[in-house]
C-alpha positions in Angstrom: -15.3 -17.8 4.5 -13.0 -16.1 2.0 -15.3 -16.8 -1.0 -18.4 -15.4 0.7 -16.4 -12.3 1.7 -15.1 -11.8 -1.8 -18.6 -12.2 -3.4 -20.0 -9.6 -1.0 -17.1 -7.2 -1.7 -17.3 -7.6 -5.5 -21.0 -6.9 -5.4 -20.3 -3.6 -3.5 -17.7 -2.7 -6.1 -20.2 -3.3 -8.9 -22.9 -1.2 -7.2 -20.4 1.6 -6.5 -19.6 2.2 -10.1 -22.8 4.0 -10.7 -22.8 5.7 -7.3 -19.3 7.1 -7.7 -20.1 8.2 -11.3 -16.5 8.7 -12.4 -15.3 10.2 -9.1 -12.9 8.5 -6.7 -13.6 7.2 -3.2 -11.2 8.6 -0.6 -12.2 8.1 3.0 -15.6 7.3 4.5 -18.4 9.6 5.7 -20.7 7.3 7.6 -21.8 4.5 5.3 -20.8 6.5 2.2 -17.5 7.5 0.8 -16.3 11.1 0.3 -15.8 11.3 -3.4 -13.0 13.4 -5.0 -11.5 14.0 -8.4 -8.4 12.3 -9.7 -6.0 14.5 -7.8 -4.9 12.7 -4.6 -2.5 9.9 -3.7 -5.3 7.5 -3.0 -7.0 7.3 -6.4 -5.2 4.2 -7.7 -6.8 2.0 -5.1 -10.3 2.3 -6.7 -8.8 1.4 -10.0 -7.1 -1.6 -8.5 -10.3 -2.8 -6.9 -12.0 -2.6 -10.3 -9.3 -4.7 -11.9 -9.2 -7.2 -9.1 -13.0 -7.6 -9.3 -12.9 -8.0 -13.1 -10.2 -10.7 -12.8 -12.4 -12.5 -10.3 -15.7 -12.2 -12.2 -14.9 -11.6 -15.9 -17.7 -9.0 -15.8 -17.3 -6.6 -18.8 -18.9 -3.8 -16.8 -16.0 -3.9 -14.3 -13.5 -4.1 -17.2 -15.0 -1.0 -18.8 -15.0 0.9 -15.5 -11.4 0.0 -14.9 -10.4 1.1 -18.4 -12.1 4.5 -17.8 -9.9 5.0 -14.7 -6.8 4.4 -16.8 -7.9 7.0 -19.3 -8.3 9.4 -16.3 -4.8 8.6 -15.2 -3.6 9.2 -18.7 -5.1 12.7 -18.6 -3.7 13.2 -15.1 -0.2 12.5 -16.4 -0.6 14.7 -19.5 -1.8 17.6 -17.3 0.7 16.8 -14.6 -2.0 17.0 -12.0 -0.6 16.7 -8.4 2.2 14.3 -9.3 5.0 16.1 -7.5 5.3 13.4 -4.7 6.5 9.9 -4.3 3.2 8.1 -4.4 3.3 7.6 -8.2 3.5 3.8 -7.7 0.3 3.7 -5.8 -1.4 5.6 -8.6 -0.1 3.9 -11.7 0.8 0.3 -10.6 -2.9 -0.3 -9.7 -4.3 1.4 -12.8 -2.1 1.4 -16.0 0.2 -1.4 -14.9 -2.8 -3.5 -13.9 -4.2 -3.1 -17.4 -0.9 -4.0 -18.9 -0.6 -7.1 -16.7 -4.2 -8.3 -17.5 -4.6 -7.2 -21.1 -1.1 -6.6 -22.4 -2.2 -3.2 -23.7 0.8 -1.4 -25.1 -0.6 2.1 -24.4 -1.0 1.1 -20.7 2.6 -0.1 -20.6 3.9 3.1 -22.1 1.8 5.2 -19.6 3.3 3.1 -16.7 6.8 3.8 -18.0 6.0 7.5 -18.1 4.9 7.1 -14.4 8.2 5.5 -13.6 10.1 8.4 -15.2 7.9 10.8 -13.1 8.8 9.0 -9.9 12.5 9.1 -10.9 12.2 12.9 -10.8 12.1 12.5 -7.0 15.6 10.9 -6.9 18.1 13.1 -5.1 21.5 12.1 -6.3 23.5 14.0 -3.7 21.5 12.6 -0.8 20.9 9.2 -2.4 17.2 8.8 -1.8 13.7 9.4 -3.2 12.3 12.6 -1.6 8.9 11.9 -0.3 7.1 15.2 -0.4 7.6 18.8 -1.5 9.7 20.5 -4.2 13.4 19.9 -4.4 14.0 23.4 -2.9 11.6 22.9 0.0 13.8 23.2 3.0 11.3 21.5 5.3 10.9 18.4 3.1 13.9 18.0 0.8 15.6 15.6 3.2 12.6 13.4 4.1 12.1 9.7 3.2 9.0 7.8 4.4 8.3 4.1 4.8 5.2 4.2 2.6 7.6 4.6 -0.4 8.5 1.0 -0.2 5.3 0.2 -2.1 6.2 2.7 -4.8 9.5 1.0 -5.6 8.0 -2.0 -7.5 7.1 0.6 -10.3 10.9 1.3 -10.7 11.9 -2.4 -10.5 9.3 -3.2 -13.1 10.4 -0.4 -15.4 14.0 -1.6 -15.2 12.9 -5.1 -16.3 10.8 -3.7 -19.1 13.4 -1.3 -20.5 16.7 -2.9 -19.5 17.7 0.5 -18.0 19.5 -0.2 -14.7 18.9 3.3 -13.4 15.4 2.5 -12.2 16.5 -0.6 -10.3 19.5 1.1 -8.8 17.3 3.9 -7.4 14.8 1.4 -6.0 17.5 -0.8 -4.4 19.3 2.2 -2.8 16.0 3.5 -1.4 15.2 0.1 0.0 18.6 -0.3 1.6 18.4 3.2 3.1 14.9 2.4 4.4 16.1 -0.8 5.9 19.1 0.9 7.6 17.3 4.0 8.9 13.6 3.4 9.1 13.7 -0.1 10.8 14.9 0.0 14.4 16.9 -2.6 16.2 13.8 -4.1 17.9 12.2 -4.5 14.4 9.7 -1.6 14.9 9.9 1.3 12.5 10.0 5.1 12.1 7.4 6.6 9.8 9.9 9.1 8.3 13.6 9.8 8.5 15.5 13.0 7.6 18.9 13.4 5.9 21.1 16.3 4.9 20.1 16.7 1.3 23.5 17.9 0.2 25.6 15.1 1.8 23.1 12.3 2.7 24.2 12.5 6.3 21.5 11.0 8.6 19.7 13.5 10.9 17.0 11.4 12.6 13.7 9.7 12.6 10.3 11.3 13.1 6.6 10.6 12.6 4.0 12.4 10.5 0.9 10.3 11.4 2.0 8.2 14.4 1.7 8.8 18.1 5.2 10.1 18.7 8.5 10.2 16.9 9.6 7.1 18.8 6.4 5.1 18.5 5.5 2.7 15.8 2.7 3.8 13.4 0.8 0.6 12.5 0.3 1.4 8.9 3.9 2.2 8.5 4.9 -1.2 9.9 2.6 -2.8 7.5 4.1 -0.9 4.5 7.4 -2.3 5.7 6.3 -5.9 5.7 4.9 -5.8 2.2 7.5 -3.4 0.8 10.6 -5.4 1.8 9.0 -8.6 0.7 8.4 -7.1 -2.7 12.0 -5.8 -2.8 13.1 -9.4 -2.1 10.9 -10.6 -5.0 12.7 -8.3 -7.4 16.3 -8.5 -6.1 16.6 -11.8 -4.4 18.6 -10.1 -1.6 18.0 -12.2 1.6 18.4 -9.0 3.7 15.1 -7.8 2.4 13.4 -11.1 3.2 14.8 -11.1 6.7 13.7 -7.5 7.3 10.1 -8.3 6.1 10.0 -11.3 8.4 11.3 -9.4 11.4 8.8 -6.6 10.8 6.0 -9.1 10.4 6.8 -10.9 13.6 6.7 -7.5 15.4 3.4 -6.7 13.9 1.7 -10.0 14.8 3.3 -10.1 18.3 1.9 -6.7 19.2 -1.7 -7.2 18.0 -4.5 -7.0 20.6 -6.8 -9.9 21.4 -8.9 -9.6 18.2 -5.8 -9.6 15.9 -6.6 -6.2 14.3 -4.1 -3.4 15.0 -4.6 -0.1 16.9 -3.4 2.8 14.8 -0.1 2.9 16.7 1.7 0.1 18.6 3.0 2.3 21.3 -0.2 4.0 22.7 -0.6 4.4 26.4 -3.5 2.4 27.7 -5.8 5.4 28.0 -5.4 6.1 24.3 -5.9 2.6 22.9 -9.7 3.2 22.5 -11.4 3.8 20.3 -9.2 3.8 17.2 -8.1 0.7 15.4 -6.7 0.8 11.9 -8.3 -2.0 10.0 -6.4 -0.7 6.9 -3.1 -1.4 8.5 -4.1 -5.0 9.2 -5.3 -5.4 5.7 -2.0 -4.2 4.3 -0.1 -6.4 6.7 -2.3 -9.4 5.6 -1.5 -8.9 1.9 2.2 -8.5 2.9 2.2 -11.6 5.0 0.7 -13.6 2.0 3.6 -12.2 -0.1 6.1 -13.0 2.5 4.9 -16.6 3.2 5.2 -17.2 -0.6 9.0 -16.7 -0.2 9.5 -18.6 3.0 10.1 -22.4 3.2 7.4 -24.2 5.2 10.1 -25.6 7.5 11.1 -22.0 8.4 10.7 -21.9 12.2 8.5 -18.8 11.9 6.4 -20.0 9.0 3.5 -21.6 11.0 3.4 -18.7 13.4 3.1 -16.1 10.6 0.6 -18.3 8.7 -1.6 -18.4 11.8 -1.2 -14.7 12.3 -2.4 -14.1 8.7 -5.4 -16.4 9.2 -6.4 -14.9 12.5 -6.2 -11.3 11.2 -8.2 -12.1 8.1 -10.8 -14.0 10.0 -11.2 -11.1 12.4 -11.4 -8.5 9.6 -14.1 -10.6 7.9 -16.1 -11.3 11.0 -15.7 -8.1 13.0 -14.7 -5.3 10.7 -16.1 -6.0 7.2 -19.5 -4.8 6.0 -20.4 -8.2 4.7 -24.1 -8.5 4.6 -24.7 -4.7 4.8 -26.0 -3.8 1.4 -26.2 -0.1 2.3 -22.5 0.2 2.9 -20.2 1.5 0.2 -17.0 0.6 2.0 -15.6 -2.9 2.7 -13.9 -2.4 6.0 -15.0 -0.4 9.0 -12.7 1.2 11.6 -9.8 2.4 9.5 -7.9 5.4 10.5 -6.3 8.0 8.3 -4.5 10.5 10.6 -5.8 10.3 14.1 -3.7 13.0 15.7 -4.5 15.3 12.7 -8.2 14.7 13.2 -8.6 13.3 9.6 -11.0 10.4 9.3 -9.9 8.6 12.5 -12.6 5.9 12.3 -13.9 5.4 8.8 -13.6 3.4 5.6 -10.2 3.9 3.9 -10.1 3.1 0.2 -6.6 1.7 0.6 -7.8 -0.6 3.4 -10.6 -1.8 1.1 -8.1 -2.5 -1.7 -5.7 -4.5 0.4 -8.5 -6.4 2.1 -9.8 -7.5 -1.3 -6.3 -8.3 -2.6 -5.6 -10.4 0.5 -8.9 -12.3 0.1 -8.1 -13.0 -3.5 -4.6 -14.2 -2.6 -6.0 -16.6 -0.1 -8.9 -17.9 -2.2 -7.5 -17.8 -5.8 -3.8 -17.0 -5.5 -4.4 -13.7 -7.4 -1.9 -11.2 -6.1 -1.9 -7.4 -6.7 -0.3 -5.5 -9.5 3.1 -4.9 -8.0 4.9 -7.4 -10.3 4.4 -9.3 -13.5 2.4 -12.6 -13.3 4.1 -15.8 -14.2 
């Protein structure tokens, strides 16, 4: 099943190169993608899909297209185009760092290190966190962290390994610890965001930006937590991160509906459960589960349950949500949601969903992970 799904996905990626014509897919519009310039937080996922597809096929067309995206990210860095936010890891881990991992290109390595420096500009020493959005003097945003940032931390861990500079790792670890303490609740669910006093670091409270309510559990945020804490464990070896990833994974799997693909929030009242799933959340969680299972012993009492959860979710994504067999579709996964309550693409393709779906498939079929860490 995985091989056929990968072949179909890679063929779509190959066809999309000409159709996208140097632009970047963002969210779906029917069977097509809305195409944008390299000026959003989502652009790295297309680059990552090109690199994954190249690794799978060895197709020089895919390699050339992937290299072109890295050049675009180089220009973006030089021009400082919309980089004043925390999502630098999403942008440069899947573009420049991917090229470094695959080709050992020194220019790509240097660009990735510049990206890590850019992310470090978000570090707020007094508060002890990476500010998610807004300028440092933005009173509405200067105390906010968000759970998504856990997937940006591997850029800092990696930079510390590459340079020997402990400052990158220290910031990443402190952000991960703070996220574990304040974003993860006692029942293993999660807040999307949390606010602190930017001058003292004193906690203020949890909130949501894209979830149903402040006290609910946004499915994509829970998925970021699974994968992000598993990656922090990979880099630090701290068992607290592994435990947190496992707890969040158990919550995710236990709260799935009958077809094993998440609604956009885990705390919706019954009248709101239809029609919106978030296939992208389940794709992220699947890639995160694959990472997590790689760190657990098979005799772990939860190992078999989580392995079954991964297989069931991926089988459902392939059978019920993927565009496998539909040659007119540009996207890989139907029924993703961006921002339901904000009315932004509540039921469309999501380029991040497509990326993590392909990454999860390649993990299962070939053992090819993403570009969050160096390959052994």
